[in-house]
N, CA, C and O atoms as a GROMACS GRO file, in nm:
protein
  456
    1MET      N    1   2.721  -3.809  -0.528
    1MET     CA    2   2.566  -3.751  -0.551
    1MET      C    3   2.553  -3.624  -0.523
    1MET      O    4   2.603  -3.552  -0.437
    2ARG      N    5   2.432  -3.594  -0.660
    2ARG     CA    6   2.433  -3.454  -0.714
    2ARG      C    7   2.319  -3.420  -0.631
    2ARG      O    8   2.219  -3.491  -0.622
    3THR      N    9   2.337  -3.291  -0.560
    3THR     CA   10   2.255  -3.209  -0.506
    3THR      C   11   2.158  -3.146  -0.553
    3THR      O   12   2.199  -3.094  -0.657
    4THR      N   13   2.014  -3.111  -0.530
    4THR     CA   14   1.907  -3.070  -0.643
    4THR      C   15   1.860  -2.947  -0.490
    4THR      O   16   1.890  -2.944  -0.370
    5ASN      N   17   1.793  -2.880  -0.562
    5ASN     CA   18   1.674  -2.766  -0.469
    5ASN      C   19   1.544  -2.804  -0.502
    5ASN      O   20   1.450  -2.725  -0.494
    6SER      N   21   1.533  -2.932  -0.543
    6SER     CA   22   1.355  -2.928  -0.570
    6SER      C   23   1.261  -2.867  -0.553
    6SER      O   24   1.184  -2.808  -0.629
    7VAL      N   25   1.272  -2.894  -0.350
    7VAL     CA   26   1.155  -2.873  -0.278
    7VAL      C   27   1.157  -2.720  -0.308
    7VAL      O   28   1.058  -2.672  -0.363
    8ALA      N   29   1.258  -2.645  -0.277
    8ALA     CA   30   1.282  -2.499  -0.284
    8ALA      C   31   1.198  -2.423  -0.441
    8ALA      O   32   1.112  -2.335  -0.447
    9ARG      N   33   1.272  -2.508  -0.563
    9ARG     CA   34   1.208  -2.480  -0.673
    9ARG      C   35   1.012  -2.492  -0.684
    9ARG      O   36   0.930  -2.403  -0.704
   10LYS      N   37   0.996  -2.613  -0.666
   10LYS     CA   38   0.875  -2.661  -0.683
   10LYS      C   39   0.787  -2.544  -0.580
   10LYS      O   40   0.670  -2.547  -0.618
   11LYS      N   41   0.799  -2.472  -0.498
   11LYS     CA   42   0.788  -2.416  -0.382
   11LYS      C   43   0.791  -2.260  -0.408
   11LYS      O   44   0.709  -2.182  -0.361
   12ARG      N   45   0.859  -2.239  -0.460
   12ARG     CA   46   0.881  -2.096  -0.524
   12ARG      C   47   0.791  -2.104  -0.716
   12ARG      O   48   0.736  -2.016  -0.781
   13HIS      N   49   0.810  -2.218  -0.738
   13HIS     CA   50   0.717  -2.220  -0.879
   13HIS      C   51   0.587  -2.213  -0.817
   13HIS      O   52   0.534  -2.103  -0.831
   14LYS      N   53   0.524  -2.295  -0.754
   14LYS     CA   54   0.366  -2.272  -0.671
   14LYS      C   55   0.315  -2.178  -0.659
   14LYS      O   56   0.202  -2.153  -0.701
   15LYS      N   57   0.437  -2.053  -0.560
   15LYS     CA   58   0.370  -1.950  -0.478
   15LYS      C   59   0.376  -1.892  -0.654
   15LYS      O   60   0.291  -1.803  -0.647
   16ILE      N   61   0.410  -1.890  -0.760
   16ILE     CA   62   0.412  -1.750  -0.885
   16ILE      C   63   0.302  -1.808  -0.935
   16ILE      O   64   0.227  -1.730  -0.992
   17LEU      N   65   0.256  -1.957  -0.931
   17LEU     CA   66   0.154  -2.017  -1.044
   17LEU      C   67   0.048  -1.962  -0.973
   17LEU      O   68  -0.041  -1.929  -1.051
   18LYS      N   69   0.025  -1.943  -0.872
   18LYS     CA   70  -0.112  -1.941  -0.800
   18LYS      C   71  -0.123  -1.778  -0.796
   18LYS      O   72  -0.240  -1.740  -0.799
   19LEU      N   73  -0.036  -1.684  -0.791
   19LEU     CA   74  -0.047  -1.554  -0.850
   19LEU      C   75  -0.121  -1.550  -0.951
   19LEU      O   76  -0.225  -1.485  -0.963
   20ALA      N   77  -0.074  -1.617  -1.026
   20ALA     CA   78  -0.119  -1.634  -1.201
   20ALA      C   79  -0.237  -1.660  -1.200
   20ALA      O   80  -0.303  -1.605  -1.288
   21LYS      N   81  -0.302  -1.741  -1.112
   21LYS     CA   82  -0.435  -1.780  -1.142
   21LYS      C   83  -0.518  -1.691  -1.235
   21LYS      O   84  -0.479  -1.575  -1.243
   22GLY      N   85  -0.648  -1.733  -1.324
   22GLY     CA   86  -0.674  -1.649  -1.393
   22GLY      C   87  -0.631  -1.577  -1.480
   22GLY      O   88  -0.702  -1.495  -1.539
   23TYR      N   89  -0.526  -1.593  -1.499
   23TYR     CA   90  -0.448  -1.519  -1.651
   23TYR      C   91  -0.481  -1.596  -1.771
   23TYR      O   92  -0.521  -1.712  -1.777
   24LYS      N   93  -0.450  -1.486  -1.893
   24LYS     CA   94  -0.509  -1.595  -2.036
   24LYS      C   95  -0.395  -1.666  -2.048
   24LYS      O   96  -0.282  -1.642  -2.006
   25TRP      N   97  -0.440  -1.763  -2.112
   25TRP     CA   98  -0.293  -1.816  -2.215
   25TRP      C   99  -0.194  -1.938  -2.149
   25TRP      O  100  -0.226  -2.047  -2.101
   26GLY      N  101  -0.038  -1.863  -2.170
   26GLY     CA  102   0.034  -1.972  -2.142
   26GLY      C  103   0.085  -1.914  -1.993
   26GLY      O  104   0.136  -1.988  -1.909
   27ARG      N  105   0.058  -1.742  -1.968
   27ARG     CA  106   0.100  -1.690  -1.829
   27ARG      C  107   0.008  -1.789  -1.721
   27ARG      O  108   0.056  -1.805  -1.609
   28LYS      N  109  -0.090  -1.840  -1.746
   28LYS     CA  110  -0.106  -1.915  -1.590
   28LYS      C  111  -0.070  -2.039  -1.560
   28LYS      O  112  -0.086  -2.096  -1.452
   29LYS      N  113   0.000  -2.098  -1.695
   29LYS     CA  114   0.064  -2.229  -1.641
   29LYS      C  115   0.203  -2.252  -1.682
   29LYS      O  116   0.262  -2.357  -1.657
   30LEU      N  117   0.257  -2.150  -1.748
   30LEU     CA  118   0.440  -2.155  -1.797
   30LEU      C  119   0.510  -2.093  -1.653
   30LEU      O  120   0.488  -1.977  -1.617
   31TYR      N  121   0.585  -2.175  -1.587
   31TYR     CA  122   0.632  -2.081  -1.512
   31TYR      C  123   0.706  -1.928  -1.586
   31TYR      O  124   0.649  -1.822  -1.559
   32ARG      N  125   0.776  -1.927  -1.636
   32ARG     CA  126   0.814  -1.830  -1.681
   32ARG      C  127   0.720  -1.699  -1.723
   32ARG      O  128   0.693  -1.591  -1.671
   33LEU      N  129   0.678  -1.782  -1.868
   33LEU     CA  130   0.564  -1.602  -1.846
   33LEU      C  131   0.484  -1.567  -1.741
   33LEU      O  132   0.444  -1.451  -1.732
   34ALA      N  133   0.443  -1.678  -1.634
   34ALA     CA  134   0.345  -1.607  -1.522
   34ALA      C  135   0.456  -1.559  -1.415
   34ALA      O  136   0.433  -1.510  -1.305
   35LYS      N  137   0.567  -1.582  -1.467
   35LYS     CA  138   0.675  -1.475  -1.323
   35LYS      C  139   0.679  -1.352  -1.350
   35LYS      O  140   0.668  -1.270  -1.258
   36ASN      N  141   0.704  -1.288  -1.557
   36ASN     CA  142   0.678  -1.214  -1.564
   36ASN      C  143   0.582  -1.129  -1.548
   36ASN      O  144   0.593  -1.012  -1.512
   37ALA      N  145   0.464  -1.203  -1.583
   37ALA     CA  146   0.316  -1.170  -1.599
   37ALA      C  147   0.310  -1.094  -1.400
   37ALA      O  148   0.300  -0.975  -1.371
   38VAL      N  149   0.316  -1.187  -1.324
   38VAL     CA  150   0.281  -1.135  -1.215
   38VAL      C  151   0.375  -1.002  -1.157
   38VAL      O  152   0.319  -0.898  -1.120
   39MET      N  153   0.535  -1.020  -1.153
   39MET     CA  154   0.619  -0.907  -1.188
   39MET      C  155   0.563  -0.758  -1.213
   39MET      O  156   0.585  -0.664  -1.136
   40LYS      N  157   0.479  -0.750  -1.345
   40LYS     CA  158   0.444  -0.715  -1.427
   40LYS      C  159   0.310  -0.592  -1.336
   40LYS      O  160   0.306  -0.472  -1.307
   41ALA      N  161   0.226  -0.701  -1.321
   41ALA     CA  162   0.077  -0.675  -1.229
   41ALA      C  163   0.078  -0.638  -1.103
   41ALA      O  164  -0.011  -0.577  -1.044
   42GLY      N  165   0.217  -0.688  -1.044
   42GLY     CA  166   0.241  -0.615  -0.905
   42GLY      C  167   0.333  -0.430  -0.906
   42GLY      O  168   0.331  -0.341  -0.821
   43GLN      N  169   0.407  -0.438  -1.054
   43GLN     CA  170   0.486  -0.286  -1.046
   43GLN      C  171   0.311  -0.178  -1.094
   43GLN      O  172   0.288  -0.066  -1.049
   44HIS      N  173   0.219  -0.255  -1.186
   44HIS     CA  174   0.095  -0.206  -1.187
   44HIS      C  175  -0.013  -0.166  -1.116
   44HIS      O  176  -0.098  -0.085  -1.154
   45ALA      N  177  -0.005  -0.249  -0.964
   45ALA     CA  178  -0.060  -0.263  -0.875
   45ALA      C  179  -0.004  -0.160  -0.754
   45ALA      O  180  -0.086  -0.101  -0.683
   46TYR      N  181   0.125  -0.145  -0.737
   46TYR     CA  182   0.177  -0.027  -0.694
   46TYR      C  183   0.147   0.131  -0.755
   46TYR      O  184   0.134   0.226  -0.677
   47LYS      N  185   0.139   0.144  -0.872
   47LYS     CA  186   0.159   0.252  -0.978
   47LYS      C  187  -0.027   0.294  -0.924
   47LYS      O  188  -0.071   0.403  -0.887
   48HIS      N  189  -0.088   0.181  -0.935
   48HIS     CA  190  -0.270   0.234  -0.925
   48HIS      C  191  -0.235   0.268  -0.781
   48HIS      O  192  -0.225   0.389  -0.761
   49ARG      N  193  -0.214   0.193  -0.680
   49ARG     CA  194  -0.242   0.262  -0.560
   49ARG      C  195  -0.210   0.390  -0.542
   49ARG      O  196  -0.284   0.448  -0.463
   50ARG      N  197  -0.113   0.462  -0.594
   50ARG     CA  198  -0.124   0.615  -0.566
   50ARG      C  199  -0.203   0.689  -0.655
   50ARG      O  200  -0.246   0.801  -0.626
   51GLN      N  201  -0.226   0.627  -0.774
   51GLN     CA  202  -0.266   0.694  -0.849
   51GLN      C  203  -0.452   0.704  -0.829
   51GLN      O  204  -0.532   0.786  -0.874
   52LYS      N  205  -0.468   0.601  -0.758
   52LYS     CA  206  -0.609   0.582  -0.688
   52LYS      C  207  -0.642   0.761  -0.627
   52LYS      O  208  -0.726   0.835  -0.678
   53LYS      N  209  -0.571   0.790  -0.537
   53LYS     CA  210  -0.567   0.883  -0.430
   53LYS      C  211  -0.574   1.029  -0.540
   53LYS      O  212  -0.616   1.139  -0.504
   54ARG      N  213  -0.522   0.997  -0.675
   54ARG     CA  214  -0.514   1.174  -0.711
   54ARG      C  215  -0.685   1.127  -0.820
   54ARG      O  216  -0.773   1.210  -0.844
   55GLU      N  217  -0.688   1.009  -0.858
   55GLU     CA  218  -0.805   1.017  -0.930
   55GLU      C  219  -0.931   1.062  -0.835
   55GLU      O  220  -1.006   1.152  -0.873
   56PHE      N  221  -0.949   0.998  -0.716
   56PHE     CA  222  -1.086   1.038  -0.646
   56PHE      C  223  -1.032   1.205  -0.618
   56PHE      O  224  -1.117   1.286  -0.656
   57ARG      N  225  -0.919   1.261  -0.565
   57ARG     CA  226  -0.919   1.397  -0.532
   57ARG      C  227  -0.961   1.508  -0.647
   57ARG      O  228  -0.989   1.627  -0.637
   58GLN      N  229  -0.955   1.435  -0.741
   58GLN     CA  230  -1.043   1.506  -0.898
   58GLN      C  231  -1.152   1.512  -0.874
   58GLN      O  232  -1.218   1.616  -0.867
   59LEU      N  233  -1.200   1.376  -0.855
   59LEU     CA  234  -1.338   1.366  -0.876
   59LEU      C  235  -1.434   1.448  -0.757
   59LEU      O  236  -1.544   1.501  -0.778
   60TRP      N  237  -1.353   1.443  -0.612
   60TRP     CA  238  -1.450   1.533  -0.533
   60TRP      C  239  -1.446   1.687  -0.585
   60TRP      O  240  -1.530   1.776  -0.571
   61ILE      N  241  -1.314   1.686  -0.652
   61ILE     CA  242  -1.296   1.850  -0.680
   61ILE      C  243  -1.391   1.900  -0.795
   61ILE      O  244  -1.448   2.007  -0.774
   62LEU      N  245  -1.410   1.849  -0.888
   62LEU     CA  246  -1.552   1.811  -1.018
   62LEU      C  247  -1.625   1.798  -0.934
   62LEU      O  248  -1.682   1.906  -0.954
   63ARG      N  249  -1.687   1.751  -0.836
   63ARG     CA  250  -1.831   1.757  -0.753
   63ARG      C  251  -1.860   1.906  -0.721
   63ARG      O  252  -1.942   1.987  -0.764
   64ILE      N  253  -1.748   1.908  -0.617
   64ILE     CA  254  -1.764   2.060  -0.556
   64ILE      C  255  -1.799   2.148  -0.659
   64ILE      O  256  -1.913   2.189  -0.678
   65SER      N  257  -1.668   2.185  -0.745
   65SER     CA  258  -1.683   2.261  -0.829
   65SER      C  259  -1.814   2.304  -0.936
   65SER      O  260  -1.838   2.418  -0.976
   66ALA      N  261  -1.903   2.154  -0.975
   66ALA     CA  262  -1.996   2.174  -1.011
   66ALA      C  263  -2.109   2.226  -0.900
   66ALA      O  264  -2.179   2.323  -0.929
   67ALA      N  265  -2.120   2.181  -0.816
   67ALA     CA  266  -2.251   2.243  -0.710
   67ALA      C  267  -2.222   2.380  -0.681
   67ALA      O  268  -2.308   2.461  -0.648
   68LEU      N  269  -2.076   2.413  -0.696
   68LEU     CA  270  -2.057   2.571  -0.684
   68LEU      C  271  -2.129   2.637  -0.801
   68LEU      O  272  -2.220   2.718  -0.787
   69ARG      N  273  -2.079   2.594  -0.924
   69ARG     CA  274  -2.092   2.633  -1.021
   69ARG      C  275  -2.247   2.678  -1.058
   69ARG      O  276  -2.276   2.788  -1.106
   70ALA      N  277  -2.330   2.584  -1.031
   70ALA     CA  278  -2.490   2.615  -0.993
   70ALA      C  279  -2.526   2.751  -0.977
   70ALA      O  280  -2.581   2.823  -1.061
   71GLN      N  281  -2.480   2.788  -0.826
   71GLN     CA  282  -2.468   2.880  -0.743
   71GLN      C  283  -2.388   3.029  -0.810
   71GLN      O  284  -2.412   3.146  -0.777
   72GLY      N  285  -2.302   2.986  -0.899
   72GLY     CA  286  -2.225   3.084  -1.027
   72GLY      C  287  -2.105   3.136  -0.934
   72GLY      O  288  -2.064   3.251  -0.951
   73ILE      N  289  -2.045   3.048  -0.831
   73ILE     CA  290  -1.910   3.039  -0.781
   73ILE      C  291  -1.833   2.970  -0.828
   73ILE      O  292  -1.845   2.848  -0.833
   74MET      N  293  -1.696   3.066  -0.892
   74MET     CA  294  -1.560   2.936  -0.924
   74MET      C  295  -1.547   2.846  -0.813
   74MET      O  296  -1.595   2.880  -0.705
   75TYR      N  297  -1.473   2.708  -0.828
   75TYR     CA  298  -1.405   2.674  -0.721
   75TYR      C  299  -1.298   2.726  -0.669
   75TYR      O  300  -1.282   2.707  -0.549
   76SER      N  301  -1.201   2.804  -0.741
   76SER     CA  302  -1.075   2.822  -0.666
   76SER      C  303  -1.094   2.933  -0.587
   76SER      O  304  -1.009   2.965  -0.504
   77ARG      N  305  -1.174   2.983  -0.599
   77ARG     CA  306  -1.246   3.129  -0.495
   77ARG      C  307  -1.302   3.077  -0.379
   77ARG      O  308  -1.283   3.123  -0.267
   78PHE      N  309  -1.370   2.982  -0.404
   78PHE     CA  310  -1.446   2.910  -0.275
   78PHE      C  311  -1.316   2.822  -0.216
   78PHE      O  312  -1.300   2.804  -0.095
   79ALA      N  313  -1.250   2.784  -0.289
   79ALA     CA  314  -1.136   2.718  -0.180
   79ALA      C  315  -1.032   2.846  -0.109
   79ALA      O  316  -1.008   2.823   0.009
   80HIS      N  317  -0.985   2.943  -0.151
   80HIS     CA  318  -0.919   3.022  -0.102
   80HIS      C  319  -1.014   3.118  -0.011
   80HIS      O  320  -0.959   3.160   0.090
   81GLN      N  321  -1.106   3.145  -0.026
   81GLN     CA  322  -1.210   3.200   0.123
   81GLN      C  323  -1.214   3.101   0.197
   81GLN      O  324  -1.198   3.134   0.314
   82ALA      N  325  -1.229   2.983   0.180
   82ALA     CA  326  -1.243   2.880   0.276
   82ALA      C  327  -1.106   2.824   0.365
   82ALA      O  328  -1.118   2.773   0.477
   83ALA      N  329  -0.997   2.840   0.308
   83ALA     CA  330  -0.866   2.901   0.388
   83ALA      C  331  -0.833   3.021   0.454
   83ALA      O  332  -0.740   3.024   0.535
   84GLU      N  333  -0.912   3.136   0.423
   84GLU     CA  334  -0.857   3.249   0.452
   84GLU      C  335  -0.942   3.302   0.581
   84GLU      O  336  -0.920   3.405   0.644
   85LYS      N  337  -1.082   3.170   0.614
   85LYS     CA  338  -1.176   3.208   0.723
   85LYS      C  339  -1.160   3.084   0.816
   85LYS      O  340  -1.236   3.060   0.911
   86LYS      N  341  -1.042   2.999   0.773
   86LYS     CA  342  -0.964   2.867   0.880
   86LYS      C  343  -1.111   2.754   0.854
   86LYS      O  344  -1.145   2.677   0.944
   87VAL      N  345  -1.169   2.759   0.753
   87VAL     CA  346  -1.324   2.641   0.767
   87VAL      C  347  -1.236   2.482   0.726
   87VAL      O  348  -1.182   2.433   0.626
   88VAL      N  349  -1.254   2.451   0.835
   88VAL     CA  350  -1.153   2.285   0.826
   88VAL      C  351  -1.272   2.181   0.794
   88VAL      O  352  -1.360   2.138   0.869
   89ILE      N  353  -1.241   2.149   0.631
   89ILE     CA  354  -1.352   2.056   0.645
   89ILE      C  355  -1.311   2.027   0.475
   89ILE      O  356  -1.305   2.102   0.377
   90ASN      N  357  -1.288   1.890   0.494
   90ASN     CA  358  -1.166   1.834   0.317
   90ASN      C  359  -1.283   1.824   0.215
   90ASN      O  360  -1.404   1.842   0.232
   91ARG      N  361  -1.228   1.798   0.130
   91ARG     CA  362  -1.260   1.765   0.022
   91ARG      C  363  -1.359   1.666  -0.015
   91ARG      O  364  -1.455   1.705  -0.081
   92LYS      N  365  -1.352   1.559   0.012
   92LYS     CA  366  -1.372   1.402   0.080
   92LYS      C  367  -1.565   1.440   0.115
   92LYS      O  368  -1.663   1.390   0.059
   93MET      N  369  -1.561   1.535   0.217
   93MET     CA  370  -1.694   1.571   0.308
   93MET      C  371  -1.768   1.655   0.214
   93MET      O  372  -1.886   1.646   0.181
   94LEU      N  373  -1.680   1.739   0.174
   94LEU     CA  374  -1.751   1.830   0.077
   94LEU      C  375  -1.840   1.823  -0.014
   94LEU      O  376  -1.951   1.874  -0.013
   95ALA      N  377  -1.759   1.716  -0.151
   95ALA     CA  378  -1.820   1.646  -0.212
   95ALA      C  379  -1.901   1.604  -0.197
   95ALA      O  380  -2.003   1.644  -0.253
   96ASP      N  381  -1.900   1.489  -0.104
   96ASP     CA  382  -2.006   1.382  -0.067
   96ASP      C  383  -2.163   1.459   0.013
   96ASP      O  384  -2.273   1.415  -0.021
   97LEU      N  385  -2.151   1.583   0.127
   97LEU     CA  386  -2.248   1.684   0.114
   97LEU      C  387  -2.299   1.767  -0.012
   97LEU      O  388  -2.408   1.824  -0.018
   98ALA      N  389  -2.204   1.764  -0.107
   98ALA     CA  390  -2.313   1.840  -0.243
   98ALA      C  391  -2.370   1.776  -0.306
   98ALA      O  392  -2.470   1.812  -0.369
   99VAL      N  393  -2.305   1.620  -0.305
   99VAL     CA  394  -2.419   1.512  -0.388
   99VAL      C  395  -2.585   1.479  -0.311
   99VAL      O  396  -2.699   1.497  -0.354
  100ARG      N  397  -2.512   1.404  -0.130
  100ARG     CA  398  -2.602   1.385  -0.118
  100ARG      C  399  -2.696   1.503   0.008
  100ARG      O  400  -2.812   1.481   0.044
  101GLU      N  401  -2.622   1.608   0.049
  101GLU     CA  402  -2.728   1.680   0.104
  101GLU      C  403  -2.696   1.831   0.071
  101GLU      O  404  -2.655   1.909   0.157
  102PRO      N  405  -2.716   1.863  -0.052
  102PRO     CA  406  -2.772   1.997  -0.057
  102PRO      C  407  -2.766   2.155  -0.019
  102PRO      O  408  -2.718   2.267  -0.035
  103ASP      N  409  -2.859   2.064   0.048
  103ASP     CA  410  -2.895   2.245   0.158
  103ASP      C  411  -2.779   2.227   0.233
  103ASP      O  412  -2.692   2.289   0.171
  104VAL      N  413  -2.722   2.166   0.350
  104VAL     CA  414  -2.597   2.176   0.431
  104VAL      C  415  -2.501   2.247   0.349
  104VAL      O  416  -2.453   2.360   0.363
  105PHE      N  417  -2.480   2.143   0.244
  105PHE     CA  418  -2.380   2.253   0.122
  105PHE      C  419  -2.393   2.366   0.096
  105PHE      O  420  -2.291   2.433   0.079
  106ASN      N  421  -2.516   2.425   0.083
  106ASN     CA  422  -2.511   2.583   0.047
  106ASN      C  423  -2.535   2.663   0.160
  106ASN      O  424  -2.563   2.782   0.160
  107THR      N  425  -2.522   2.588   0.257
  107THR     CA  426  -2.506   2.629   0.398
  107THR      C  427  -2.345   2.700   0.431
  107THR      O  428  -2.297   2.806   0.473
  108ILE      N  429  -2.313   2.602   0.396
  108ILE     CA  430  -2.108   2.581   0.360
  108ILE      C  431  -2.083   2.673   0.315
  108ILE      O  432  -2.001   2.749   0.368
  109VAL      N  433  -2.142   2.700   0.202
  109VAL     CA  434  -2.085   2.780   0.098
  109VAL      C  435  -2.125   2.956   0.107
  109VAL      O  436  -2.057   3.052   0.072
  110LYS      N  437  -2.235   2.950   0.155
  110LYS     CA  438  -2.293   3.076   0.216
  110LYS      C  439  -2.218   3.096   0.344
  110LYS      O  440  -2.158   3.203   0.351
  111THR      N  441  -2.212   3.040   0.413
  111THR     CA  442  -2.062   3.057   0.573
  111THR      C  443  -1.939   3.114   0.502
  111THR      O  444  -1.917   3.232   0.529
  112VAL      N  445  -1.826   3.036   0.390
  112VAL     CA  446  -1.756   3.095   0.366
  112VAL      C  447  -1.739   3.205   0.284
  112VAL      O  448  -1.644   3.284   0.288
  113MET      N  449  -1.859   3.207   0.187
  113MET     CA  450  -1.848   3.355   0.076
  113MET      C  451  -1.907   3.484   0.190
  113MET      O  452  -1.874   3.602   0.176
  114ALA      N  453  -1.966   3.451   0.264
  114ALA     CA  454  -1.997   3.572   0.331
  114ALA      C  455  -1.877   3.638   0.417
  114ALA      O  456  -1.896   3.744   0.478
   0.00000   0.00000   0.00000
């Protein structure tokens, strides 16, 4: 009598097809295409989780820079002065202050640049 692996195969296929739900065309219902699509999606997800961190840092720097330019200060000079004066406030918080609380941001800038 021949043995098969039908239970495990069915489970494996169901798992992949469930992950491929919402994909277009054959990639949502044909196992071979779904497997490739899910694998590629996982690679993109891994890569973009790291990319997201870079993009947010760029956004924060851009916002801080725009707020500083209005006062005639360059971002690089401000960052250098902040490091020298040991002002410990991260870019995320500075960008948020620049957008939501400009008065507080201006106070910080004056403190750093003084």
